[in-house]
C-alpha positions in Angstrom: 32.7 17.9 -148.4 32.0 16.7 -144.9 28.4 17.7 -145.2 28.0 15.8 -148.5 29.6 12.7 -146.9 27.3 12.8 -143.9 24.3 13.2 -146.2 25.4 10.2 -148.2 25.9 8.1 -145.0 22.4 9.1 -143.9 20.6 8.4 -147.2 22.2 5.2 -148.3 20.7 2.9 -145.6 17.3 4.5 -146.1 17.5 4.0 -149.8 18.1 0.3 -149.4 15.4 0.0 -146.8 12.9 1.5 -149.2 14.2 -0.7 -152.0 13.8 -3.9 -150.0 10.3 -2.9 -149.0 9.5 -2.3 -152.7 8.3 1.3 -152.1 8.7 4.3 -154.3 12.2 5.5 -153.4 12.5 9.2 -152.5 16.1 9.1 -151.3 18.0 9.7 -154.6 15.9 12.9 -155.1 16.4 14.0 -151.5 20.1 13.2 -151.6 20.8 15.0 -154.8 18.7 18.0 -153.8 20.7 18.1 -150.6 23.9 18.0 -152.5 22.8 21.0 -154.5 21.9 22.9 -151.4 25.2 22.1 -149.7 27.0 23.2 -152.8 25.3 26.6 -152.4 22.5 26.3 -154.9 19.3 28.2 -154.0 16.7 26.9 -156.4 13.6 28.6 -157.7 11.2 26.9 -160.0 8.9 28.3 -162.7 6.3 26.1 -164.5 5.6 22.5 -163.5 6.8 19.2 -164.5 4.4 17.3 -166.7 2.2 14.9 -164.8 2.9 11.2 -165.4 6.0 10.3 -167.2 8.2 13.1 -168.6 11.3 13.2 -170.8 13.0 16.4 -169.9 15.3 18.0 -172.5 17.6 20.4 -170.7 20.5 22.7 -171.4 23.8 21.7 -169.7 26.1 24.1 -167.9 27.8 22.3 -165.0 27.9 19.2 -162.9 25.6 21.2 -160.6 22.8 20.9 -163.1 22.3 17.2 -162.1 21.6 17.7 -158.4 19.6 20.8 -159.1 17.3 19.1 -161.7 17.0 15.9 -159.6 16.0 17.9 -156.5 13.4 19.9 -158.5 11.9 17.0 -160.5 13.0 13.7 -159.1 14.5 12.9 -162.5 16.9 10.2 -163.5 19.4 10.9 -166.2 20.9 9.7 -169.5 24.7 9.8 -169.1 27.6 8.8 -171.3 29.1 5.4 -170.6 32.4 6.9 -169.4 30.8 7.6 -166.0 30.1 3.9 -165.6 33.9 3.3 -165.5 34.3 5.3 -162.2 33.3 3.0 -159.4 31.8 5.5 -156.9 30.0 7.5 -159.6 28.6 4.3 -161.2 27.2 3.2 -157.9 25.6 6.6 -157.2 24.3 6.9 -160.8 22.7 3.4 -160.7 20.9 4.2 -157.5 19.2 7.0 -159.4 18.3 4.7 -162.3 20.8 6.4 -164.7 20.8 5.1 -168.2 24.3 4.8 -169.7 24.8 5.3 -173.4 27.9 5.4 -175.7 28.4 8.8 -177.1 29.6 7.7 -180.5 27.0 4.9 -180.9 23.9 6.6 -182.5 21.8 3.5 -181.8 22.8 3.1 -178.1 19.9 5.0 -176.6 17.4 3.3 -178.9 18.8 -0.1 -178.0 18.2 0.6 -174.3 14.5 1.6 -174.5 13.7 -1.0 -171.9 16.2 0.7 -169.5 14.7 4.1 -170.3 11.2 3.0 -169.6 12.2 1.3 -166.4 13.8 4.6 -165.2 10.6 6.4 -166.1 8.5 3.9 -164.2 10.6 4.3 -161.1 11.3 8.0 -161.1 8.6 9.5 -163.3 11.1 11.6 -165.2 14.3 11.1 -167.2 16.5 14.0 -168.3 18.6 14.2 -171.4 21.2 16.9 -172.2 20.8 17.1 -176.0 23.7 19.5 -176.4 25.9 16.5 -175.6 28.3 18.6 -173.6 28.3 21.7 -171.3 28.1 25.2 -172.6 29.0 28.6 -171.0 25.4 29.1 -170.0 25.0 32.3 -172.0 23.8 30.6 -175.1 22.7 27.2 -176.4 24.6 24.7 -178.5 22.9 22.8 -181.3 20.9 19.8 -180.1 22.1 16.4 -181.2 19.0 14.6 -182.3 20.8 11.2 -182.1 20.5 11.5 -178.3 16.7 11.4 -178.7 16.6 8.1 -180.5 14.6 6.4 -177.6 11.9 9.0 -178.2 11.4 8.2 -181.8 8.5 7.4 -181.7 7.7 8.8 -178.2 6.6 6.2 -175.7 2.8 6.3 -175.0 1.7 8.7 -172.3 5.2 10.3 -172.0 5.4 14.1 -172.2 8.5 15.5 -174.0 9.2 18.7 -172.0 12.0 21.3 -172.5 13.8 22.5 -169.4 16.0 25.5 -168.9 18.5 25.7 -166.0 19.2 29.4 -165.5 22.1 30.6 -163.4 21.5 34.2 -164.4 24.5 36.6 -164.4 26.6 33.9 -162.7 26.3 31.5 -165.7 29.8 32.1 -167.1 31.4 31.7 -163.6 29.5 28.5 -163.0 30.1 26.9 -166.4 32.3 23.9 -166.8 33.8 24.4 -170.2 37.1 24.3 -172.1 40.0 22.5 -170.6 38.8 22.8 -167.0 39.0 19.5 -165.2 35.7 18.3 -163.7 37.2 18.1 -160.2 38.5 21.7 -160.5 35.0 22.9 -161.4 33.5 20.9 -158.5 35.9 22.5 -156.0 35.5 25.9 -157.6 31.8 25.9 -156.9 32.2 24.6 -153.4 34.7 27.4 -152.7 32.3 30.2 -153.6 31.5 32.5 -150.7 28.1 33.4 -152.0 25.0 31.3 -152.7 24.3 30.3 -156.3 20.9 31.5 -157.5 19.5 29.1 -160.1 16.0 28.9 -161.6 14.6 25.8 -163.1 12.2 26.6 -165.9 9.8 23.9 -166.8 8.6 24.9 -170.3 5.5 23.8 -172.2 5.6 20.1 -173.3 6.0 19.6 -177.0 2.8 19.3 -179.0 2.1 16.1 -181.0 3.0 17.9 -184.3 6.4 18.7 -182.8 7.2 15.0 -182.0 6.9 13.4 -185.4 10.6 12.5 -185.4 13.7 13.1 -183.3 14.9 16.0 -185.5 11.6 17.8 -185.1 11.7 17.2 -181.3 15.3 18.5 -181.0 14.4 21.6 -183.0 11.2 22.4 -181.2 12.7 21.8 -177.7 15.7 24.0 -178.5 13.4 26.8 -179.9 11.4 26.7 -176.6 14.5 27.1 -174.5 16.0 29.8 -176.8 12.8 31.8 -176.6 12.7 31.6 -172.8 16.3 32.7 -172.6 15.5 35.7 -174.8 12.8 36.8 -172.3 15.4 36.9 -169.5 18.2 38.7 -171.2 
């Protein structure tokens, strides 16, 4: 916790200096990647993030996914509006260009296309968790196509790229599922004595024929991730 606080204190002034200067801001990525490292994550990467703008469609296992993905890709995130009600988290999320949406409003992502494109312009990547919640990491929940409304139709020159965050045999121990409180999961991971090996798999972007509508995108992205998971089981 002390290490995370010191990292925050170091990064925040630098973030605002870069922002005032109007330069591309590396500090959210460096901060979140550092948080993942302090939490014990040792990240390996396979594949590459699509060049230019990329919408990343990822599985979701734990809060640790966010600093891991951000450190590996520089991505901003789509998050449910409940996080915006927590002062410190809202502040941190906004520094990383988070787009807040209402879970039960099917049109909310679509209505914030301008925010989505602004996040892509600043960070080059935006991650969505189409499962809509966390899973135990050993499988993949159905993808909710409503969360992909901003991609229907896909913005020009933006790749739609599936992403698999793989914690290997530790997935079940890492997962934040059931009635476990978020703070309990956070502290549980910090209390681990051993490093957390995690691999970020950047999979092939969807083809044009797979992006005809949001349901086709959800199905194609999920199939890509399921196929990759099968190769590693």
